[in-house]
VEXKESE-901032 format. One line per field, with one value per atom (N, C-alpha, C): residue in three letters; chain; z, x, y. Coordinates in Angstrom, 3 decimals. Each point is the difference from the previous one (the first is absolute). Example, Ala and Ser with C-alpha at 12.3 -4.5 7.8 and 13.67 -1.06 7.14 Angstrom:
r c(ala/ala/ala/ser/ser/ser)
c c(A/A/A/A/A/A)
Z c(7.800/0.000/0.000/-0.720/0.060/0.730)
X c(13.190/-0.890/0.900/-0.350/0.820/-0.770)
Y c(-5.690/1.190/1.200/1.050/1.190/1.090)
This chain:
r c(met/met/met/arg/arg/arg/ile/ile/ile/ile/ile/ile/val/val/val/asp/asp/asp/ala/ala/ala/asn/asn/asn/ile/ile/ile/ile/ile/ile/leu/leu/leu/ser/ser/ser/ala/ala/ala/leu/leu/leu/leu/leu/leu/lys/lys/lys/asn/asn/asn/gly/gly/gly/thr/thr/thr/thr/thr/thr/arg/arg/arg/lys/lys/lys/ile/ile/ile/leu/leu/leu/leu/leu/leu/ser/ser/ser/arg/arg/arg/glu/glu/glu/ile/ile/ile/asn/asn/asn/phe/phe/phe/tyr/tyr/tyr/thr/thr/thr/ile/ile/ile/pro/pro/pro/phe/phe/phe/thr/thr/thr/ile/ile/ile/ser/ser/ser/glu/glu/glu/val/val/val/leu/leu/leu/lys/lys/lys/tyr/tyr/tyr/asp/asp/asp/asn/asn/asn/leu/leu/leu/ile/ile/ile/lys/lys/lys/glu/glu/glu/lys/lys/lys/ser/ser/ser/gly/gly/gly/leu/leu/leu/thr/thr/thr/ser/ser/ser/tyr/tyr/tyr/glu/glu/glu/ile/ile/ile/lys/lys/lys/ile/ile/ile/ile/ile/ile/leu/leu/leu/asn/asn/asn/thr/thr/thr/ile/ile/ile/leu/leu/leu/glu/glu/glu/asn/asn/asn/ile/ile/ile/glu/glu/glu/ile/ile/ile/leu/leu/leu/pro/pro/pro/leu/leu/leu/lys/lys/lys/lys/lys/lys/val/val/val/asn/asn/asn/ser/ser/ser/asn/asn/asn/phe/phe/phe/ala/ala/ala/arg/arg/arg/ala/ala/ala/leu/leu/leu/lys/lys/lys/ile/ile/ile/met/met/met/lys/lys/lys/asn/asn/asn/ile/ile/ile/asp/asp/asp/pro/pro/pro/asn/asn/asn/asp/asp/asp/ala/ala/ala/pro/pro/pro/ile/ile/ile/leu/leu/leu/ala/ala/ala/gly/gly/gly/ala/ala/ala/phe/phe/phe/ser/ser/ser/ile/ile/ile/thr/thr/thr/asn/asn/asn/asp/asp/asp/gly/gly/gly/leu/leu/leu/trp/trp/trp/thr/thr/thr/asn/asn/asn/asp/asp/asp/lys/lys/lys/his/his/his/leu/leu/leu/lys/lys/lys/leu/leu/leu/gln/gln/gln/lys/lys/lys/his/his/his/ala/ala/ala/lys/lys/lys/val/val/val/ile/ile/ile/asp/asp/asp/thr/thr/thr/lys/lys/lys/glu/glu/glu/met/met/met/leu/leu/leu/ala/ala/ala/thr/thr/thr/his/his/his/phe/phe/phe/phe/phe/phe)
c c(A/A/A/A/A/A/A/A/A/A/A/A/A/A/A/A/A/A/A/A/A/A/A/A/A/A/A/A/A/A/A/A/A/A/A/A/A/A/A/A/A/A/A/A/A/A/A/A/A/A/A/A/A/A/A/A/A/A/A/A/A/A/A/A/A/A/A/A/A/A/A/A/A/A/A/A/A/A/A/A/A/A/A/A/A/A/A/A/A/A/A/A/A/A/A/A/A/A/A/A/A/A/A/A/A/A/A/A/A/A/A/A/A/A/A/A/A/A/A/A/A/A/A/A/A/A/A/A/A/A/A/A/A/A/A/A/A/A/A/A/A/A/A/A/A/A/A/A/A/A/A/A/A/A/A/A/A/A/A/A/A/A/A/A/A/A/A/A/A/A/A/A/A/A/A/A/A/A/A/A/A/A/A/A/A/A/A/A/A/A/A/A/A/A/A/A/A/A/A/A/A/A/A/A/A/A/A/A/A/A/A/A/A/A/A/A/A/A/A/A/A/A/A/A/A/A/A/A/A/A/A/A/A/A/A/A/A/A/A/A/A/A/A/A/A/A/A/A/A/A/A/A/A/A/A/A/A/A/A/A/A/A/A/A/A/A/A/A/A/A/A/A/A/A/A/A/A/A/A/A/A/A/A/A/A/A/A/A/A/A/A/A/A/A/A/A/A/A/A/A/A/A/A/A/A/A/A/A/A/A/A/A/A/A/A/A/A/A/A/A/A/A/A/A/A/A/A/A/A/A/A/A/A/A/A/A/A/A/A/A/A/A/A/A/A/A/A/A/A/A/A/A/A/A/A/A/A/A/A/A/A/A/A/A/A/A/A/A/A/A/A/A/A/A/A/A/A/A/A/A/A/A/A/A/A/A/A/A/A/A/A/A/A/A/A/A/A/A/A/A/A/A/A/A/A/A/A/A/A/A/A/A/A/A)
Z c(-8.330/-0.373/0.760/-0.428/0.309/0.445/1.154/0.148/1.137/-0.726/0.922/0.772/1.519/1.255/0.053/0.405/-0.003/1.952/0.203/1.923/0.815/-0.844/0.053/0.936/-0.827/0.077/0.983/0.055/1.462/1.827/-0.631/1.153/0.534/-1.014/0.144/0.822/-0.053/0.010/1.218/0.464/1.473/0.755/0.069/0.444/-0.046/0.204/-0.140/-0.180/0.528/-0.463/-1.352/-0.538/-0.977/-1.574/-0.133/-2.120/-0.573/-0.247/0.065/0.281/1.201/1.324/-1.224/-0.109/-0.708/-1.243/-0.748/-0.874/-0.866/0.639/0.589/0.054/0.490/0.989/-1.079/-0.735/-0.761/-0.810/0.077/-1.142/-1.104/-0.414/-1.874/-0.594/0.660/-0.920/0.706/-1.478/0.380/-0.325/1.401/0.207/-0.302/0.197/-0.714/0.418/1.037/-0.168/0.193/0.078/0.003/0.959/0.296/1.404/0.687/-0.652/0.578/0.795/-0.703/0.739/1.898/-0.024/1.547/0.645/0.029/0.516/0.196/-0.878/-0.349/0.805/0.870/0.421/0.931/0.549/1.780/0.323/-0.534/-0.108/0.737/0.351/-0.042/1.508/0.946/1.168/0.730/0.749/0.783/-0.591/-0.974/-0.584/0.379/-0.643/0.049/1.818/0.428/1.334/0.601/-0.446/0.416/-0.611/-1.283/-0.341/0.026/0.257/0.183/1.630/0.915/0.998/0.331/-0.805/-0.208/0.675/0.632/0.606/-1.331/0.095/-0.665/-0.224/0.709/-0.525/-1.075/0.523/-0.318/-1.595/0.056/-1.797/-0.582/0.653/-1.274/0.224/0.466/0.097/-1.061/-0.508/-1.107/-0.727/-0.226/-1.331/-0.882/1.035/-0.489/-0.157/0.140/-0.150/-1.234/-0.905/-0.868/-0.969/0.508/-1.430/0.191/0.545/-0.552/-1.534/-0.074/-1.040/-1.076/-0.019/-0.716/-0.811/-1.010/-0.445/-0.312/0.513/-0.383/-1.078/-0.661/-1.081/-0.175/-0.735/0.151/-0.791/0.980/-0.306/-0.865/-0.600/-1.573/-1.140/0.285/-1.228/0.232/1.304/-0.059/-0.156/0.091/-0.090/-1.667/-0.992/-1.538/-0.161/0.931/-1.106/1.209/0.844/0.713/-1.353/-0.774/-0.900/-0.814/0.113/-1.636/0.941/1.536/1.098/0.475/0.065/0.093/-0.565/-1.641/-1.620/0.441/0.750/-0.349/1.527/0.930/1.083/0.609/-1.025/0.502/0.008/-0.208/-0.606/0.819/0.740/0.700/1.286/0.648/1.290/-0.415/0.001/0.750/0.872/1.045/0.727/-0.111/-1.290/-0.190/-0.990/-0.462/-1.102/0.076/1.323/0.820/0.116/0.310/-0.494/-1.778/-0.578/-1.232/-0.746/0.252/-0.364/0.164/1.170/0.230/-0.787/-0.390/-0.498/-1.570/0.383/-1.832/-0.119/1.045/0.306/-0.317/0.149/-0.399/-0.259/-1.172/-0.045/0.668/-0.190/1.534/-0.146/0.220/0.188/0.918/0.001/0.714/0.808/0.442/0.966/1.007/1.602/0.756/0.861/-0.078/0.948/0.518/0.932/-0.077/0.152/-0.584/-0.592/-1.437/0.104/-0.927/-1.641/0.720/-0.945/-1.061/0.059/-0.638/-0.778/-0.021/-0.788/-0.735/-0.274/-1.116/-0.994/-0.053/-0.728/-0.841/-0.881/-0.471/-1.686/1.445/-0.147/0.602/0.764/0.350/0.627/-0.121/0.910/2.260/-0.212/1.542/0.210/1.122/0.417/1.898/0.247/1.738/0.827/0.939/0.529/0.017/-0.558/0.130/-1.383/-1.224/-1.053/0.306/0.623/0.610/0.725/1.033/0.039/-1.338/-0.566/-0.925/-0.938/-0.048/-1.279/1.224/0.918/0.622/0.768/0.480/0.841/1.509/0.566/1.121/0.864)
X c(8.366/-0.130/-1.450/-0.826/-1.532/0.151/-0.165/-0.306/-1.330/-0.106/-1.633/0.055/-0.464/0.595/-1.240/0.459/-0.988/-0.075/-1.334/0.071/0.571/0.737/1.856/0.065/0.912/1.307/-0.411/-1.508/-0.038/0.181/-1.233/1.013/1.067/0.528/1.795/1.047/-1.289/0.680/0.022/-1.327/-0.394/0.092/1.035/-0.100/1.491/0.789/1.855/0.110/1.358/-0.681/2.043/0.203/0.845/0.510/-0.167/0.695/-1.699/-1.104/-1.424/0.029/-0.301/-0.807/1.214/1.726/0.494/-0.047/-0.355/-0.485/-1.439/-1.042/-1.597/0.335/0.958/0.614/0.280/1.101/0.369/-0.163/0.118/-0.847/0.809/0.303/1.095/-1.590/-0.509/-1.034/-1.546/-0.758/-1.681/-0.557/-0.730/-0.580/-1.475/-0.688/-1.259/-0.880/-1.433/-0.192/-1.760/-0.601/-1.809/-0.615/-0.929/-0.880/-0.268/0.077/-0.235/0.958/1.363/1.192/-0.282/0.170/-0.056/-0.662/-1.492/-1.457/1.379/0.145/0.942/0.739/0.789/1.155/-0.498/-0.794/-0.969/-0.725/-0.280/-0.109/0.736/1.758/0.081/1.044/-0.826/0.679/0.290/-0.800/0.313/1.538/0.105/1.053/1.773/-0.491/0.916/0.150/-0.937/0.589/0.796/-0.479/0.863/0.996/0.847/0.962/0.887/-1.031/1.423/0.918/-1.153/-0.508/0.184/-0.637/-0.693/-1.231/-1.417/-0.451/-0.903/-1.289/-1.186/0.556/1.128/-0.963/1.940/1.043/1.256/-0.350/-0.979/-0.258/-0.784/-0.714/-0.630/1.090/1.038/0.206/1.128/0.245/1.144/-0.278/-1.629/-0.779/-0.446/-0.179/0.303/0.837/1.271/0.577/0.305/0.340/-0.641/-0.340/-1.092/-1.382/0.645/0.626/0.435/0.373/0.787/0.934/-0.728/-0.829/-1.150/-1.427/-0.461/-0.724/-1.078/-1.277/-0.901/-0.527/-0.557/-0.412/-1.156/-1.084/-1.437/-0.571/-0.986/-0.340/-0.817/-1.164/-0.012/0.748/1.299/0.778/0.630/-0.402/0.621/-0.870/-1.574/-0.712/-0.454/0.902/-0.279/0.322/1.417/0.847/0.099/-1.042/-0.428/-0.466/-1.336/-0.316/1.888/0.220/1.690/0.804/0.315/0.850/-1.087/-0.902/-0.885/0.075/-0.104/0.218/1.680/0.902/1.648/0.259/-0.840/0.178/-0.968/-0.915/-0.711/-0.429/1.481/0.484/1.372/0.640/0.818/0.012/-0.460/-0.317/-0.808/-1.610/-0.727/-0.075/0.624/0.162/0.941/0.312/1.212/0.311/-2.018/-0.060/-0.239/-0.345/-0.030/0.985/1.292/0.902/0.911/-0.714/1.020/-1.043/-0.928/-1.503/0.597/1.272/0.529/0.721/1.303/0.839/0.057/-0.766/-1.125/-0.490/-0.644/-0.161/0.867/0.569/1.548/1.265/0.416/2.119/0.342/0.770/1.059/0.541/0.762/1.499/0.139/-0.915/-0.524/-0.236/-0.892/-0.803/1.126/0.404/0.512/-0.492/-0.240/-0.410/1.150/-0.542/0.857/-0.734/-1.862/-0.144/0.172/0.575/-0.172/-0.470/-1.701/-0.396/-0.817/0.187/-0.026/0.704/1.977/0.970/-0.074/-1.500/-0.257/-0.602/-0.673/-0.611/0.757/-0.127/0.913/-0.607/-0.641/-0.879/0.280/1.079/0.202/1.422/0.836/1.312/-0.005/0.150/0.345/2.101/-0.241/1.220/-0.113/1.449/-1.268/1.728/-0.075/0.623/1.580/1.069/0.952/0.713/-1.206/-0.251/0.541/-1.133/0.077/1.449/0.568/1.016/1.345/-0.296/1.713/-0.557/-0.733/-0.899/0.669/-0.350/0.060/0.762/0.997/1.351/-0.711/-1.039/0.117/0.214)
Y c(10.384/-1.398/-0.041/-0.847/-0.347/-0.812/-0.722/-1.605/0.226/-1.095/-0.940/0.020/0.166/-1.483/-0.823/-1.261/-1.157/-0.001/-0.478/0.195/-0.511/-1.314/-0.856/1.185/0.515/0.461/1.031/0.843/0.605/-0.336/-1.945/0.037/-0.349/-0.548/-0.325/1.093/0.990/1.496/0.006/-0.135/0.322/-0.971/-2.002/-0.506/0.008/0.011/0.865/1.368/0.922/1.091/-0.842/-0.099/-0.273/0.648/-0.941/1.003/-0.004/-0.457/0.192/1.498/-0.096/1.270/0.675/0.356/1.208/-0.506/0.005/-0.131/1.413/-1.073/1.239/1.423/-0.661/1.908/0.706/-0.382/0.403/1.273/1.406/0.690/-0.107/-0.770/-0.460/-0.526/-0.757/-0.904/0.666/0.670/0.247/-1.762/0.222/-1.864/0.645/-1.096/-0.367/-1.216/0.122/-1.426/0.707/-0.768/-0.567/0.529/0.142/0.688/-1.985/-0.902/-1.290/-0.415/0.882/-0.630/0.456/1.209/0.462/-0.833/-0.613/-0.664/-1.417/-0.509/-1.229/0.014/0.863/0.058/-0.078/0.998/-0.046/-0.903/-0.897/-1.020/-1.434/-0.115/0.304/0.288/0.258/0.923/-0.927/-0.660/-1.398/-0.894/-0.565/0.219/0.165/1.817/1.444/-0.509/0.487/0.205/-1.356/-1.225/-1.467/0.220/0.080/-0.455/1.319/1.680/0.842/0.019/-0.316/0.936/1.100/0.817/1.556/-0.428/1.296/-0.114/0.818/0.260/0.203/1.312/1.262/1.040/0.440/-1.305/0.438/-0.497/-1.222/-0.061/1.172/0.614/1.096/0.788/0.809/0.553/-0.086/-1.179/-0.467/-0.254/-0.151/-0.604/1.603/1.066/1.593/0.258/-0.243/0.664/-0.334/-1.684/-0.820/0.728/0.238/0.514/1.738/0.244/1.381/0.289/-1.567/0.437/-1.034/-0.415/-1.570/1.749/0.157/0.443/-1.427/0.342/-0.483/-0.624/-0.547/0.220/0.371/0.415/0.815/-1.554/-0.590/-1.036/-0.151/1.110/0.154/-0.751/0.830/-0.911/-1.430/-0.035/-1.285/-0.973/0.510/-0.831/-0.807/0.798/0.846/-1.262/-0.111/-1.263/-1.950/0.536/-1.598/-1.018/0.307/-1.552/-0.104/0.451/0.016/-0.597/-0.320/-0.322/-1.613/0.506/-1.563/-0.548/0.028/-0.789/-1.138/1.686/-1.170/-0.044/-0.272/-0.416/-1.738/0.404/-1.427/-1.064/-0.330/-1.376/0.048/1.205/-0.595/0.611/1.186/0.205/1.326/0.215/0.932/1.098/-0.645/0.878/1.387/-0.281/0.091/1.478/0.064/0.594/1.479/-0.266/1.573/1.176/-0.523/0.321/0.711/-1.593/-0.132/1.399/-0.287/1.946/1.265/-0.218/1.424/0.063/-0.755/0.477/0.472/-1.396/1.054/1.584/0.154/1.296/1.192/-0.293/1.008/-0.043/0.099/0.028/-0.263/-1.374/0.218/-1.078/0.116/-0.919/-1.153/-0.264/-1.974/0.477/-0.979/-0.492/-1.397/0.830/-0.210/-1.443/-1.569/-0.591/-0.992/-0.862/-0.871/-1.405/0.632/-1.388/-0.281/-2.002/-0.401/0.110/0.020/-0.720/1.888/0.906/1.068/0.191/-1.078/-0.721/-0.556/-0.498/-0.732/0.268/1.534/0.217/1.386/1.055/-0.619/1.661/0.636/0.617/1.907/-0.009/1.311/-1.028/1.019/-0.411/-0.389/-0.848/-0.643/0.521/0.470/-0.012/-0.199/-0.891/-0.318/0.051/-0.131/1.445/-0.231/-1.298/-0.384/1.097/-0.547/0.982/1.777/0.484/1.491/0.580/-0.661/-0.065/-0.555/-0.610/0.341/0.742/0.641/0.790/1.325/0.831/0.674/0.722/-1.249/0.541/0.446/-0.309/0.038/-0.255)
């Protein structure tokens, strides 16, 4: 199974040692994301520290562990799909175009996000955490 992972899923895994983190650490699924996701997650270091009670060092360790199980898609491949994604997302939420471009970059079984805006488009399959749980029995 091949799943594209949005930044909000990684943030959730950093905030709490729960189901989302457990799923992301599963070796039964091949996870992918875009380079932009990492910088997006890193922007929230202070919020993660505040809400999780973790130190920057602990966050870095957990993030690195999670990223060992997520392949970063080549920027060139993502960029080649960006115009299409932006056209689809321009009237929904243009900020979601990069991850949608990532979903267009490889054959996959879904884009895992808890962002409801992405569910409004009908060009890529979008699954939320509840659907991941229902499908994969973690």
